[in-house]
C-alpha positions, 0 to 999 in steps of 0.5 A: 465898391459897386459898378453898374455895367450898362453895356448891351448884353453881348458887349458887357462880358469883357469889362465885367470880367476885368473888374471882377478879377480886381474884386469889384462887384459888378451888376450888369444892367443893359440899358440898350438892346439892338434889333435889326430892322427889315430891308425896306425898299427905301433901304434897298435903294440906299444900298444901290447908291453905296458904290458912289460913296467916298466914306462909310462910317460904321458905328457899332459891331451890330451895324457891321453884321446887319450892314453886311447881311443886307449888302449880300442880299442886295447883290453888291460885292465888296470889291465894288466898294474897294475905293471907299474909306471905312471908319469904325467908331471903335476897336470892337467895330474895327475888329468885326470889319476885319473879318470881312477883310476891311481895314478901318480907321479908328478915332483916338477918342471913340465918339462922334467928336473923335471921328469928326477929327479924323484927317480923312473927313476934314480933307473931303471936298464939299459934296462928298458922299458919306455913308452911315451904317447906324442904329435908329436915333444914333450919331445925329450930331455927327451927321448934322455937323458933316451936312453943315460942311456941305457933305451929302449923307447916305443914312442907313438906319439898320437897327433900332435901340430900346431899353430891354424889358429885363431891366424892370426885373433887375431894378429891385435887385440893383436897388438892394445892391445900392443900399448895401454899398456906400458908393456905386458907379454907373457907366453911361456910354450914350445919350440913349443909355442916359435917357433910359437910366433916368426913365427907369428910376424916375420914381426913385430919383435919389438913386439917380442923384447919388451915383458916380457916373462914368461917361463916354465922350464930351457931348454925353458928359455935357448932357449929364452936367445939364441934368445935374444943374436942372435937378439940383443934384451933386452927382459926380461925373467922370468923362471917358475917352474909351471904354477899354477896361484898363481905362475904367479900372484906372479911374475906379482906383483913382476914386477909391484913393480919394475916398 
């Protein structure tokens, strides 16, 4: 069994180790690379408004680290934000926030949809200020939903996401691994990951069409379902509510049992 771990390089290790211990062959192909953006005058002005927010949504460990670095540079103390409710997209992000003494809420389902179900967001009055610490292009859906509910969004774009150049080097190695395995599973954790995966293999569409995809969240799963229909493909899609290794292992064992 071949598993393609597409998580960013700094987040892939735990999953790779857990699967490897169960004799699953893992190939790491990080489809996203995160790079901090400069502290621009526009971003500086957003930081000055931060104490007026009711909620801060932090979408990744990188958003925590870059956000805190710039918080220090703008001279704002965490004590000034003690009245604010922090929300982390998942356990890893919450753990990084804990290093700064912040206890964040975590949704049961680690997606935008899961965060929108949190009672603290549903009970906010219209006009409340909700801050997003995020990457370029991320969490658009969640911000749009909250804006439609009358919330005021402070949009902190802290880093950009790109397909790592190393992917081009790794593609021939992965193609060879795929040829050697009867079945392979690809982890897709975001829309950006899916777009990058398709772009990489646009000249080898059979690799896209023959994969089994494990996909985080309902929205991204729907994107793959639409692509499957448009491409007239029959690839299998398994929706995940979390990227925890035990959850992924359980689904892999289930698929192995069906084979």
